[in-house]
VOBA-1610 file (N, C-alpha, C; in pm, whole numbers, padded with zeros to 5 digits, always signed):
BEGIN
Met+06956-05205+07153Met+07056-05306+07178Met+07120-05345+07043Asp+07217-05253+07005Asp+07267-05279+06882Asp+07386-05376+06887Phe+07426-05421+07006Phe+07530-05519+07021Phe+07480-05673+07004Leu+07354-05676+06990Leu+07290-05822+06981Leu+07240-05844+06832Arg+07254-05965+06809Arg+07193-06021+06685Arg+07098-06142+06732Tyr+07003-06166+06637Tyr+06916-06280+06676Tyr+06889-06355+06566Ser+06857-06489+06584Ser+06819-06590+06480Ser+06697-06660+06532Phe+06649-06752+06457Phe+06520-06825+06493Phe+06555-06972+06507Ile+06498-07038+06616Ile+06500-07167+06634Ile+06359-07222+06680Ser+06348-07350+06686Ser+06215-07405+06721Ser+06226-07490+06841Pro+06218-07445+06966Pro+06234-07513+07082Pro+06112-07598+07106Asn+06123-07710+07191Asn+06005-07800+07216Asn+05948-07762+07351Lys+06002-07673+07423Lys+05935-07631+07548Lys+05956-07479+07572Ala+05878-07439+07665Ala+05887-07291+07686Ala+06016-07247+07755Ile+06074-07137+07721Ile+06194-07083+07779Ile+06168-06962+07854Ser+06208-06944+07977Ser+06178-06838+08053Ser+06293-06726+08031Pro+06272-06612+08064Pro+06374-06502+08025Pro+06498-06531+08111Asn+06488-06586+08238Asn+06602-06610+08316Asn+06694-06726+08258Asp+06620-06822+08190Asp+06698-06924+08123Asp+06772-06865+08001Trp+06708-06775+07937Trp+06780-06712+07816Trp+06906-06637+07864Ile+06882-06569+07973Ile+06993-06481+08016Ile+07115-06578+08059Asp+07086-06685+08130Asp+07187-06775+08186Asp+07257-06846+08064Thr+07180-06863+07960Thr+07240-06933+07837Thr+07348-06852+07770Ile+07333-06717+07765Ile+07417-06635+07683Ile+07497-06536+07770Ser+07490-06557+07910Ser+07549-06454+07999Ser+07699-06473+08007Asn+07757-06563+07950Asn+07903-06587+07965Asn+07982-06476+07899Asn+07932-06418+07789Asn+08003-06317+07714Asn+07944-06180+07743Leu+07871-06152+07842Leu+07811-06025+07864Leu+07855-05974+07997Asp+07881-05836+08012Asp+07913-05780+08136Asp+07779-05762+08219Tyr+07786-05708+08332Tyr+07684-05695+08424Tyr+07586-05588+08366Lys+07625-05487+08325Lys+07530-05374+08267Lys+07442-05433+08149Ser+07519-05500+08052Ser+07445-05555+07938Ser+07354-05664+07987Lys+07387-05747+08087Lys+07294-05850+08132Lys+07160-05786+08193Glu+07176-05677+08264Glu+07071-05612+08328Glu+06978-05547+08217Leu+07034-05482+08109Leu+06952-05429+08003Leu+06879-05538+07936Met+06935-05661+07916Met+06869-05764+07844Met+06763-05819+07937Arg+06783-05828+08065Arg+06684-05883+08160Arg+06560-05793+08155Asp+06581-05651+08152Asp+06459-05558+08154Asp+06387-05578+08025Phe+06461-05597+07912Phe+06396-05615+07772Phe+06314-05744+07768Leu+06370-05850+07821Leu+06301-05982+07810Leu+06188-05995+07896His+06191-05918+08017His+06079-05923+08108His+05949-05856+08057Gln+05981-05755+07955Gln+05865-05694+07885Gln+05793-05786+07792Leu+05854-05898+07751Leu+05794-05991+07654Leu+05687-06077+07733Pro+05599-06142+07656Pro+05515-06242+07713Pro+05591-06344+07787Gln+05536-06403+07891Gln+05610-06500+07973Gln+05603-06633+07916Asn+05516-06661+07821Asn+05508-06810+07770Asn+05527-06804+07632Leu+05643-06787+07586Leu+05680-06792+07447Leu+05697-06929+07398Thr+05584-06993+07339Thr+05598-07133+07299Thr+05568-07154+07152Thr+05574-07043+07070Thr+05560-07055+06932Thr+05667-07127+06867Asp+05644-07157+06731Asp+05740-07238+06659Asp+05861-07147+06621Ala+05848-07025+06641Ala+05964-06929+06605Ala+06001-06849+06728Thr+06065-06901+06820Thr+06109-06828+06951Thr+06243-06762+06926Met+06250-06634+06955Met+06370-06567+06938Met+06468-06592+07057Val+06602-06622+07011Val+06700-06641+07106Val+06812-06549+07069Phe+06844-06459+07174Phe+06941-06363+07139Phe+07086-06409+07175Lys+07175-06386+07082Lys+07310-06428+07108Lys+07405-06318+07076Ser+07519-06322+07139Ser+07613-06207+07123Ser+07672-06213+06999Lys+07698-06091+06950Lys+07758-06070+06820Lys+07902-06127+06817Cys+07961-06124+06933Cys+08103-06176+06938Cys+08113-06327+06945Thr+07999-06397+06974Thr+08009-06543+06979Thr+07961-06608+06851Gln+07882-06538+06762Gln+07835-06603+06647Gln+07836-06497+06530Arg+07883-06541+06422Arg+07890-06452+06300Arg+07761-06487+06219Thr+07676-06381+06187Thr+07553-06400+06115Thr+07562-06335+05983Thr+07536-06401+05872Thr+07531-06340+05750Thr+07408-06266+05721Ala+07408-06171+05618Ala+07297-06087+05586Ala+07180-06168+05535Glu+07208-06292+05472Glu+07096-06362+05409Glu+07011-06427+05515Asn+07073-06463+05632Asn+06998-06520+05744Asn+06927-06416+05838Leu+06951-06295+05815Leu+06896-06190+05902Leu+06757-06147+05854Pro+06679-06105+05943Pro+06544-06046+05895Pro+06567-05916+05816Arg+06466-05876+05743Arg+06482-05756+05657Arg+06508-05624+05735Ser+06462-05621+05863Ser+06471-05505+05942Ser+06611-05478+05986Ile+06703-05570+05978Ile+06834-05546+06026Ile+06942-05582+05914His+06902-05573+05793His+06998-05575+05683His+07107-05459+05700Pro+07220-05487+05639Pro+07312-05384+05655Pro+07267-05247+05605Lys+07311-05145+05670Lys+07259-05010+05644Lys+07301-04969+05507Pro+07211-04920+05421Pro+07232-04872+05289Pro+07330-04761+05286Ser+07409-04758+05187Ser+07503-04654+05170Ser+07447-04518+05110Ser+07530-04417+05116Ser+07480-04289+05079Ser+07452-04301+04926Cys+07534-04376+04842Cys+07515-04391+04699Cys+07367-04456+04670His+07333-04547+04759His+07203-04617+04742His+07092-04514+04755Phe+07102-04416+04850Phe+06997-04322+04876Phe+06999-04227+04747Arg+07117-04194+04703Arg+07124-04107+04588Arg+07041-04166+04461Arg+07066-04296+04445Arg+07008-04365+04329Arg+06857-04373+04345Arg+06811-04405+04464Arg+06663-04399+04493Arg+06607-04263+04479Phe+06674-04153+04518Phe+06614-04021+04505Phe+06603-03989+04352Arg+06702-04027+04271Arg+06696-03994+04128Arg+06580-04069+04069Thr+06561-04200+04107Thr+06461-04279+04057Thr+06318-04231+04093Asn+06307-04186+04217Asn+06182-04133+04258Asn+06145-03996+04190Arg+06250-03920+04165Arg+06221-03790+04095Arg+06191-03815+03955Arg+06245-03926+03884Arg+06206-03951+03748Arg+06061-03999+03750Asn+06021-04089+03844Asn+05884-04140+03862Asn+05789-04035+03877Ala+05823-03928+03969Ala+05728-03819+03991Ala+05713-03739+03860Asn+05820-03702+03788Asn+05813-03635+03654Asn+05724-03703+03562Thr+05737-03838+03550Thr+05657-03920+03464Thr+05505-03908+03498Cys+05476-03917+03636Cys+05336-03903+03680Cys+05280-03761+03641Leu+05364-03661+03663Leu+05308-03527+03622Leu+05283-03506+03473Val+05363-03569+03386Val+05346-03561+03245Val+05226-03644+03212Glu+05203-03762+03271Glu+05090-03835+03245Glu+04961-03766+03288Gln+04966-03705+03405Gln+04848-03632+03453Gln+04812-03517+03362Ala+04906-03446+03311Ala+04889-03330+03218Ala+04823-03387+03082Arg+04879-03500+03041Arg+04820-03555+02921Arg+04674-03589+02936Arg+04649-03655+03051Arg+04494-03690+03073Arg+04409-03568+03089Ser+04456-03466+03160Ser+04371-03352+03175Ser+04328-03290+03055Arg+04397-03308+02942Arg+04348-03249+02814Arg+04234-03329+02747Lys+04211-03443+02795Lys+04116-03534+02746Lys+03983-03502+02804Gln+03875-03510+02721Gln+03737-03486+02778Gln+03653-03596+02720Pro+03564-03664+02796Pro+03568-03647+02946Pro+03667-03726+03013Leu+03694-03683+03141Leu+03798-03756+03221Leu+03724-03849+03307Arg+03773-03973+03316Arg+03721-04069+03400Arg+03755-04047+03554Ala+03674-04092+03648Ala+03699-04058+03786Ala+03821-04138+03825Ser+03850-04252+03761Ser+03970-04332+03801Ser+04094-04274+03748Asp+04090-04188+03647Asp+04210-04132+03588Asp+04262-04008+03673Asn+04200-03962+03763Asn+04240-03848+03835Asn+04192-03870+03981Ala+04268-03799+04067Ala+04241-03803+04208Ala+04112-03721+04233Ser+04060-03753+04352Ser+03936-03677+04395Ser+03976-03539+04412Pro+03885-03440+04383Pro+03921-03293+04388Pro+03965-03260+04525Val+04072-03183+04541Val+04121-03137+04668Val+04121-02982+04674Ala+04073-02927+04776Ala+04067-02776+04782Ala+04212-02727+04779Ser+04231-02621+04702Ser+04366-02554+04709Ser+04340-02404+04708Ser+04454-02328+04695Ser+04438-02188+04707Ser+04377-02130+04575Ser+04382-02211+04467Ser+04329-02164+04337Ser+04187-02207+04322Thr+04132-02284+04408Thr+03992-02336+04394Thr+03889-02216+04417Thr+03795-02203+04334Thr+03694-02103+04339Thr+03571-02165+04388Pro+03516-02119+04518Pro+03400-02180+04554Pro+03272-02154+04464Cys+03198-02249+04440Cys+03079-02230+04361Cys+02943-02270+04437Lys+02854-02179+04440Lys+02738-02201+04505Lys+02623-02228+04405Leu+02552-02338+04410Leu+02451-02365+04311Leu+02315-02370+04383Pro+02210-02309+04335Pro+02082-02318+04396Pro+02021-02458+04391Lys+01944-02496+04495Lys+01887-02638+04491Lys+01787-02655+04382Thr+01714-02556+04347Thr+01620-02555+04236Thr+01632-02436+04148Leu+01590-02446+04024Leu+01591-02338+03940Leu+01448-02288+03930Asn+01415-02165+03985Asn+01295-02109+03989Asn+01230-02078+03854Arg+01100-02082+03845Arg+01025-02041+03722Arg+00988-01901+03739Pro+00992-01820+03621Pro+00941-01675+03632Pro+00783-01693+03639Thr+00739-01575+03655Thr+00593-01548+03666Thr+00534-01580+03520Tyr+00421-01654+03526Tyr+00359-01702+03402Tyr+00305-01582+03319Cys+00336-01594+03188Cys+00288-01486+03095Cys+00257-01553+02967Glu+00140-01549+02921Glu+00090-01607+02801Glu+00127-01522+02677Val+00128-01584+02563Val+00155-01524+02428Val+00030-01441+02395Thr+00064-01318+02343Thr-00046-01225+02302Thr-00101-01255+02170Asn-00233-01225+02144Asn-00288-01245+02016Asn-00221-01160+01905Glu-00171-01047+01946Glu-00101-00957+01847Glu+00019-01034+01785Ala+00109-01099+01879Ala+00217-01177+01829Ala+00183-01294+01752Leu+00082-01352+01785Leu+00036-01482+01696Leu-00016-01429+01572Ala-00086-01330+01557Ala-00145-01285+01436Ala-00031-01226+01342Ala+00074-01176+01404Ala+00178-01115+01312Ala+00259-01232+01259Ala+00277-01344+01333Ala+00346-01454+01287Ala+00268-01541+01180Glu+00139-01558+01208Glu+00047-01634+01123Glu-00087-01582+01126Pro-00131-01524+01014Pro-00269-01454+01010Pro-00369-01564+01049His-00370-01688+01029His-00470-01780+01061His-00486-01797+01213Phe-00383-01753+01285Phe-00390-01766+01439Phe-00459-01645+01503Asn-00508-01545+01431Asn-00582-01446+01487Asn-00699-01484+01567Glu-00709-01433+01691Glu-00810-01458+01785Glu-00821-01611+01824Met-00707-01677+01809Met-00694-01824+01853Met-00615-01831+01979Pro-00664-01905+02072Pro-00584-01916+02199Pro-00450-01982+02165Ala-00349-01934+02242Ala-00209-01981+02216Ala-00197-02127+02237Ala-00267-02183+02331Ala-00250-02333+02348Ala-00303-02408+02234Tyr-00407-02361+02163Tyr-00461-02433+02047Tyr-00366-02417+01925Ala-00296-02297+01915Ala-00193-02276+01815Ala-00076-02363+01836Arg-00030-02384+01958Arg+00078-02477+01982Arg+00043-02627+01951Asp-00076-02668+01982Asp-00119-02796+01948Asp-00126-02816+01793Ala-00173-02722+01719Ala-00186-02720+01576Ala-00054-02736+01520Leu+00054-02654+01568Leu+00176-02660+01506Leu+00260-02791+01537Ala+00210-02861+01642Ala+00286-02985+01673Ala+00277-03091+01570His+00178-03081+01482His+00165-03184+01370His+00273-03158+01258Phe+00310-03033+01248Phe+00413-03005+01146Phe+00553-02980+01204Gly+00581-03000+01330Gly+00708-02969+01381Gly+00814-03043+01329Val+00806-03183+01318Val+00918-03264+01254Val+00952-03226+01116Thr+00853-03204+01039Thr+00870-03171+00901Thr+00943-03027+00886Ala+00898-02934+00972Ala+00961-02801+00967Ala+01103-02798+01013Leu+01132-02883+01121Leu+01273-02897+01173Leu+01357-02968+01063Lys+01313-03065+00998Lys+01391-03127+00886Lys+01422-03034+00777Ser+01326-02944+00753Ser+01347-02843+00650Ser+01461-02739+00685Leu+01473-02712+00811Leu+01569-02625+00852Leu+01711-02683+00827Thr+01728-02813+00831Thr+01862-02871+00813Thr+01894-02865+00657Arg+01809-02834+00584Arg+01837-02831+00436Arg+01857-02689+00382Val+01857-02589+00479Val+01879-02449+00439Val+02012-02414+00428Ser+02049-02352+00324Ser+02184-02291+00294Ser+02162-02131+00274Thr+02260-02055+00313Thr+02259-01917+00302Thr+02357-01857+00200Ser+02316-01770+00125Ser+02408-01706+00020Ser+02503-01625+00096Pro+02626-01594+00043Pro+02731-01517+00107Pro+02684-01373+00118Phe+02732-01312+00228Phe+02701-01159+00248Phe+02817-01107+00323Pro+02837-00978+00327Pro+02952-00922+00400Pro+02951-00953+00554Ser+03073-00997+00598Ser+03071-01037+00746Ser+03094-00927+00841Asp+03119-00802+00791Asp+03150-00684+00886Asp+03013-00621+00919Ile+02901-00652+00857Ile+02777-00585+00892Ile+02663-00691+00873Leu+02566-00673+00963Leu+02449-00773+00960Leu+02347-00710+00874Pro+02302-00785+00766Pro+02211-00726+00668Pro+02063-00746+00733Ser+01977-00665+00665Ser+01844-00673+00716Ser+01769-00796+00662Glu+01822-00855+00555Glu+01760-00975+00491Glu+01877-01055+00421Val+01855-01179+00409Val+01950-01268+00344Val+01873-01369+00245Glu+01956-01417+00159Glu+01901-01498+00055Glu+01931-01651+00095Val+01832-01726+00101Val+01849-01874+00140Val+01792-01962+00044Thr+01830-02089+00043Thr+01784-02190-00035Thr+01761-02309+00038Val+01639-02379+00013Val+01610-02509+00070Val+01635-02616-00024Ala+01739-02706+00005Ala+01767-02813-00078Ala+01661-02911-00094Pro+01625-02959-00216Pro+01517-03054-00231Pro+01557-03196-00167Thr+01458-03255-00111Thr+01485-03385-00042Thr+01374-03478-00090Glu+01417-03606-00129Glu+01319-03693-00176Glu+01231-03744-00060Gly+01093-03738-00090Gly+01006-03779+00006Gly+00970-03683+00114Leu+01013-03562+00106Leu+00984-03446+00194Leu+00937-03320+00119Val+00820-03284+00165Val+00776-03150+00120Val+00813-03037+00227Pro+00913-02967+00195Pro+00970-02872+00297Pro+00879-02756+00323Ile+00902-02706+00446Ile+00831-02590+00495Ile+00933-02477+00500Asn+00926-02383+00410Asn+01034-02280+00405Asn+01043-02200+00528Pro+01157-02157+00572Pro+01177-02065+00693Pro+01121-01937+00661Thr+01073-01868+00768Thr+01014-01731+00751Thr+01127-01618+00787His+01212-01650+00869His+01309-01559+00927His+01445-01627+00935Met+01550-01534+00950Met+01671-01572+00997Met+01701-01509+01127Leu+01730-01593+01226Leu+01756-01536+01364Leu+01904-01511+01369Ala+01947-01392+01413Ala+02092-01345+01450Ala+02094-01355+01604Val+02143-01468+01653Val+02156-01491+01798Val+02283-01449+01840Phe+02289-01363+01953Phe+02419-01324+02011Phe+02394-01311+02163Gly+02506-01303+02234Gly+02503-01298+02380Gly+02509-01153+02429Pro+02509-01142+02571Pro+02516-01012+02627Pro+02641-00934+02581Asn+02644-00803+02591Asn+02758-00715+02551Asn+02873-00743+02640Ser+02990-00744+02593Ser+03112-00780+02656Ser+03228-00696+02593Ser+03339-00706+02657Ser+03458-00623+02601Ser+03502-00685+02480Gln+03494-00814+02449Gln+03524-00875+02332Gln+03434-00851+02211Lys+03470-00885+02094Lys+03385-00864+01978Lys+03271-00954+01988Arg+03161-00906+01959Arg+03033-00979+01972Arg+03021-01081+01860Lys+02995-01209+01900Lys+02981-01316+01811Lys+02840-01340+01780Thr+02794-01341+01655Thr+02661-01358+01613Thr+02648-01486+01523Val+02552-01564+01555Val+02526-01692+01468Val+02388-01682+01409Leu+02380-01716+01294Leu+02245-01713+01221Leu+02180-01851+01222Tyr+02056-01842+01250Tyr+01978-01974+01262Tyr+01841-01948+01186Pro+01814-02035+01081Pro+01678-02021+01015Pro+01572-02063+01107Ala+01453-02002+01096Ala+01350-02028+01193Ala+01211-01998+01125His+01104-02052+01189His+00971-02031+01143His+00900-01936+01256Ala+00855-01832+01209Ala+00800-01739+01311Ala+00682-01791+01388Pro+00585-01873+01321Pro+00474-01923+01397Pro+00515-02010+01521Phe+00619-02090+01503Phe+00660-02182+01619Phe+00720-02096+01731Leu+00800-01999+01695Leu+00856-01906+01803Leu+00751-01833+01867Ala+00663-01758+01788Ala+00563-01682+01845Ala+00466-01754+01931Ala+00443-01874+01908Ala+00347-01952+01980Ala+00390-01997+02115His+00525-02007+02122His+00594-02053+02254His+00665-01943+02335Cys+00710-01844+02266Cys+00795-01748+02336Cys+00714-01624+02371Ser+00655-01610+02493Ser+00574-01500+02527Ser+00644-01364+02536Arg+00768-01366+02555Arg+00841-01245+02585Arg+00913-01187+02448Leu+00876-01257+02334Leu+00934-01197+02206Leu+00834-01100+02149Ser+00885-00991+02095Ser+00797-00889+02039Ser+00753-00944+01904Pro+00646-00901+01849Pro+00591-00952+01719Pro+00691-00944+01606Phe+00685-01055+01528Phe+00777-01068+01418Phe+00743-00973+01301Ser+00836-00930+01218Ser+00815-00840+01109Ser+00751-00928+00993Pro+00683-00857+00913Pro+00613-00922+00798Pro+00715-01004+00710Tyr+00661-01112+00643Tyr+00760-01181+00559Tyr+00669-01230+00448Asn+00740-01279+00345Asn+00686-01325+00214Asn+00623-01467+00240Thr+00493-01475+00218Thr+00420-01599+00242Thr+00418-01687+00112Asp+00460-01634+00001Asp+00462-01718-00117Asp+00562-01833-00102Ala+00514-01958-00126Ala+00598-02072-00119Ala+00694-02083-00249Ser+00816-02086-00220Ser+00922-02106-00324Ser+00952-02250-00339Pro+00957-02299-00460Pro+00993-02431-00496Pro+01128-02469-00434Pro+01146-02603-00397Pro+01273-02638-00334Pro+01383-02619-00441Gly+01501-02561-00384Gly+01609-02534-00475Gly+01615-02400-00532Thr+01499-02326-00503Thr+01496-02189-00561Thr+01526-02091-00450Pro+01620-01991-00474Pro+01658-01894-00368Pro+01546-01796-00336Phe+01534-01761-00219Phe+01447-01663-00178Phe+01496-01583-00058Lys+01444-01471-00033Lys+01492-01378+00078Lys+01402-01381+00187Val+01468-01386+00314Val+01393-01374+00439Val+01445-01269+00525Pro+01367-01199+00603Pro+01418-01093+00694Pro+01502-01156+00809Val+01590-01070+00857Val+01684-01112+00975Val+01621-01042+01099Arg+01617-01138+01203Arg+01565-01082+01337Arg+01674-01109+01429Ser+01726-01000+01498Ser+01836-01008+01608Ser+01770-01037+01736Ile+01831-01146+01814Ile+01781-01185+01940Ile+01902-01197+02026Cys+01892-01126+02147Cys+02002-01140+02245Cys+01956-01235+02348Leu+02039-01341+02379Leu+02011-01438+02467Leu+02114-01463+02572Pro+02082-01484+02702Pro+02188-01493+02798Pro+02296-01603+02765Asn+02248-01712+02707Asn+02339-01824+02676Asn+02309-01874+02525Pro+02377-01814+02424Pro+02350-01850+02286Pro+02373-01998+02254Ala+02470-02058+02333Ala+02512-02202+02301Ala+02401-02299+02311Thr+02302-02269+02405Thr+02194-02370+02425Thr+02082-02344+02338Tyr+02076-02255+02244Tyr+01964-02219+02166Tyr+01929-02341+02068Pro+02018-02397+02007Pro+01990-02508+01918Pro+01903-02618+01994Cys+01939-02656+02117Cys+01856-02763+02195Cys+01718-02702+02222Leu+01707-02588+02262Leu+01582-02515+02290Leu+01497-02509+02164Ser+01551-02474+02051Ser+01479-02461+01931Ser+01430-02601+01880Thr+01507-02699+01897Thr+01469-02840+01867Thr+01342-02876+01945Tyr+01345-02847+02076Tyr+01223-02886+02154Tyr+01105-02797+02121Ile+01119-02674+02085Ile+01006-02591+02036Ile+00936-02652+01921Tyr+01007-02720+01838Tyr+00950-02789+01708Tyr+00892-02914+01744Thr+00953-03002+01827Thr+00913-03147+01861Thr+00834-03168+01977Arg+00867-03077+02082Arg+00800-03090+02212Arg+00812-03223+02270Lys+00931-03294+02257Lys+00964-03419+02303Lys+01071-03403+02411Ala+01025-03448+02540Ala+01112-03418+02653Ala+01236-03509+02659Glu+01208-03641+02632Glu+01312-03740+02649Glu+01435-03714+02562Pro+01416-03690+02434Pro+01537-03662+02349Pro+01616-03534+02413Leu+01549-03434+02452Leu+01609-03320+02509Leu+01695-03347+02627Leu+01635-03425+02718Leu+01704-03465+02836Leu+01822-03553+02808Ser+01816-03643+02707Ser+01927-03725+02670Ser+02039-03639+02609Ser+01998-03535+02536Ser+02108-03457+02471Ser+02184-03377+02562Ile+02140-03343+02690Ile+02213-03266+02782Ile+02275-03352+02900Met+02248-03480+02892Met+02310-03565+03007Met+02429-03641+02940Pro+02532-03666+03026Pro+02654-03726+02987Pro+02642-03874+02956Leu+02538-03945+03017Leu+02520-04088+03003Leu+02383-04116+02940Pro+02375-04232+02880Pro+02238-04270+02840Pro+02133-04280+02949Leu+02015-04232+02923Leu+01908-04233+03028Leu+01861-04369+03063Pro+01837-04382+03189Pro+01760-04507+03228Pro+01619-04517+03184Ser+01568-04624+03164Ser+01428-04637+03124Ser+01337-04579+03227Asn+01215-04525+03180Asn+01114-04466+03268Asn+01151-04355+03364Leu+01256-04283+03322Leu+01307-04179+03408Leu+01200-04061+03406Leu+01138-04041+03292Leu+01035-03932+03287Leu+00897-03983+03277Asp+00886-04116+03323Asp+00745-04170+03328Asp+00653-04106+03419Ala+00549-04042+03370Ala+00457-03967+03459Ala+00379-04056+03553Lys+00375-04195+03524Lys+00308-04283+03610Lys+00390-04334+03725Ala+00518-04310+03724Ala+00606-04353+03825Ala+00579-04285+03957Ser+00592-04357+04061Ser+00566-04293+04198Ser+00680-04197+04237Val+00657-04125+04345Val+00758-04019+04380Val+00889-04105+04427Asp+00867-04215+04506Asp+00983-04288+04551Asp+01068-04359+04437Lys+00983-04409+04336Lys+01049-04465+04219Lys+01126-04371+04148Arg+01074-04252+04128Arg+01140-04151+04057Arg+01278-04100+04134Arg+01265-04091+04264Arg+01370-04060+04343Arg+01484-04161+04335Gln+01447-04289+04337Gln+01550-04397+04328Gln+01620-04399+04189Leu+01547-04370+04083Leu+01599-04363+03947Leu+01704-04245+03945Val+01659-04140+03989Val+01747-04010+03980Val+01882-04047+04060Ser+01866-04104+04184Ser+01977-04131+04259Ser+02072-04229+04198Ser+02019-04345+04150Ser+02098-04436+04075Ser+02173-04382+03955Tyr+02098-04309+03872Tyr+02160-04245+03756Tyr+02270-04141+03790Ala+02250-04064+03897Ala+02346-03968+03942Ala+02463-04038+03994Tyr+02449-04151+04064Tyr+02567-04233+04107Tyr+02658-04281+03994Gln+02588-04318+03883Gln+02655-04368+03760Gln+02752-04249+03710Ile+02688-04137+03696Ile+02750-04014+03652Ile+02880-03973+03736Ala+02852-03976+03874Ala+02955-03943+03962Ala+03072-04038+03965Ser+03050-04172+03939Ser+03151-04273+03948Ser+03217-04275+03809Thr+03171-04209+03710Thr+03227-04213+03571Thr+03299-04090+03533Tyr+03258-03977+03578Tyr+03316-03850+03532Tyr+03370-03771+03655Thr+03461-03675+03620Thr+03515-03593+03728Thr+03416-03479+03753Ile+03438-03411+03873Ile+03352-03305+03908Ile+03356-03190+03808Gln+03477-03165+03752Gln+03492-03058+03654Gln+03409-03074+03531Phe+03397-03202+03484Phe+03327-03238+03372Phe+03177-03229+03402Ile+03133-03268+03507Ile+02989-03257+03550Ile+02946-03110+03568Leu+03045-03028+03613Leu+03004-02884+03621Leu+02978-02827+03488Gln+03042-02875+03380Gln+03029-02828+03243Gln+02877-02850+03200His+02830-02967+03248His+02679-02997+03213His+02597-02914+03300Val+02643-02884+03422Val+02564-02790+03504Val+02546-02656+03448Ala+02645-02602+03388Ala+02657-02477+03329Ala+02568-02470+03207Phe+02569-02595+03126Phe+02476-02587+03008Phe+02329-02594+03045Val+02289-02673+03151Val+02153-02671+03197Val+02113-02531+03254His+02204-02468+03309His+02176-02342+03374His+02157-02241+03260Gly+02240-02251+03153Gly+02216-02166+03032Gly+02087-02194+02961Leu+02046-02326+02959Leu+01916-02360+02899Leu+01802-02290+02984Trp+01814-02296+03108Trp+01712-02231+03198Trp+01710-02081+03184Gln+01829-02022+03164Gln+01830-01877+03137Gln+01765-01834+03017Asn+01783-01913+02910Asn+01723-01875+02778Asn+01571-01907+02786Thr+01526-02008+02850Thr+01391-02035+02869Thr+01317-01925+02947Cys+01377-01868+03051Cys+01316-01759+03117Cys+01312-01627+03030Ala+01429-01606+02956Ala+01440-01488+02886Ala+01339-01486+02768Leu+01306-01588+02709Leu+01213-01606+02603Leu+01063-01616+02650Gly+01046-01654+02780Gly+00912-01657+02825Gly+00845-01785+02787Ile+00917-01910+02794Ile+00849-02034+02751Ile+00807-02102+02877Phe+00677-02149+02876Phe+00620-02207+03002Phe+00567-02344+02973Asp+00631-02410+02882Asp+00590-02554+02849Asp+00629-02636+02958Asp+00532-02723+03006Asp+00549-02814+03126Asp+00659-02918+03098Gly+00656-02978+02969Gly+00754-03073+02950Gly+00893-03020+02943Leu+00920-02898+02895Leu+01047-02838+02896Leu+01098-02816+03037Trp+01004-02764+03123Trp+01049-02736+03269Trp+01063-02864+03345Glu+00999-02971+03314Glu+01028-03104+03380Glu+01165-03143+03340Val+01208-03133+03217Val+01342-03165+03169Val+01452-03081+03254Ile+01433-02954+03264Ile+01516-02864+03344Ile+01532-02906+03483Asp+01418-02930+03546Asp+01413-02963+03692Asp+01474-03109+03708Val+01457-03207+03624Val+01511-03339+03649Val+01664-03337+03623Ala+01703-03271+03519Ala+01849-03253+03483Ala+01925-03193+03592Trp+01866-03082+03650Trp+01932-03015+03757Trp+01941-03093+03879Gln+01831-03166+03916Gln+01842-03257+04032Gln+01943-03370+04007Ile+01960-03428+03894Ile+02048-03533+03872Ile+02193-03481+03879Leu+02220-03371+03825Leu+02359-03322+03827Leu+02405-03275+03964Leu+02317-03208+04037Leu+02350-03170+04171Leu+02371-03292+04264Thr+02285-03392+04241Thr+02299-03532+04315Thr+02439-03588+04281Ala+02473-03581+04151Ala+02601-03636+04111Ala+02724-03567+04178Ile+02713-03435+04182Ile+02824-03359+04248Ile+02827-03387+04386Ala+02704-03393+04458Ala+02716-03432+04603Ala+02781-03562+04628Leu+02748-03664+04537Leu+02806-03800+04543Leu+02958-03791+04516Gly+02992-03726+04423Gly+03129-03710+04388Gly+03218-03648+04477Thr+03159-03550+04557Thr+03241-03473+04658Thr+03225-03537+04798Gly+03147-03648+04809Gly+03139-03706+04942Gly+03034-03640+05033Asn+02954-03558+04977Asn+02848-03491+05060Asn+02725-03562+05066Ala+02711-03676+05004Ala+02585-03752+05006Ala+02621-03909+04981Gln+02521-03982+05009Gln+02542-04130+04995Gln+02433-04179+04889Pro+02473-04273+04812Pro+02384-04330+04711Pro+02258-04402+04783Ala+02138-04385+04719Ala+02023-04443+04779Ala+02037-04597+04766Pro+01984-04674+04857Pro+01993-04818+04861Pro+01913-04878+04745
//
């Protein structure tokens, strides 16, 4: 009914559709009157609100745009639509630039980016529910004796407990080691190292230099050198062959001495420093804290906690991670934990504390992914 305009009045009594038609029928023809009658009879029969609509003919009353409702303002011109199109296009470009700028930042907050949406470029990723442990294998007496003659005929469990008293000191000594320059195009059989003196610390000199590299690939192999103590590695890594002999004479701090180089191929070289730190300290909570994106809740690894309490802590912590970071960032931590598991299996480490960290970290991250993708609900 484009030939009608309407305004608002406040009647004191109900007005029936027939009364409305009689009121304004003077300026309407028969067809228009019938159309209006059909329309009004579709409305409620008792319109007694404070704002009752009364239709009036456009030819009997001139109504300005200011008194009209927004739905019947004058039709925008084509210039108006062109201005709005240009404005929307500029806003869209600005949003794309802002999104690209944020995508370069790590970590990304969940509020900075939209929830992940499947696209043609999305690669499906299947993750196992748990990371299985390999068949148990204990360290051989031959490997222990080659690393430390005093461990000859000693059970590996006793050797690990004995080394635990010196683990912190040995680890601090490794941070004071510097290597003399050597040709970068070839890996030498031995290198010259120096342990810097430290006040209040009697260093334990490293016995070997580990040349850690990853599996063969088409690219040039990257090798990283790490100083190490053969007794610690031999007592924990059951799948390492015996270490080569080394000089047992103690060199004073600050004095250069030579150590043999031992090449080790690992599935994930990037996670070796975390694994090496645990071998020296055997502290589970610092290891779990180093591979998680947020500070750990208290008592997460408490052995006295019940199963229900542990499950509630894991779910609550996973919800914090899912509501803070994007799925892409969480997957980076998943890849790191998976690499730690690969190295643990490859070296043959069967420490209960280490495996508890791997299991808990994997459970937390998978729960965070499930919550972030809407495939699970947080625990009450």
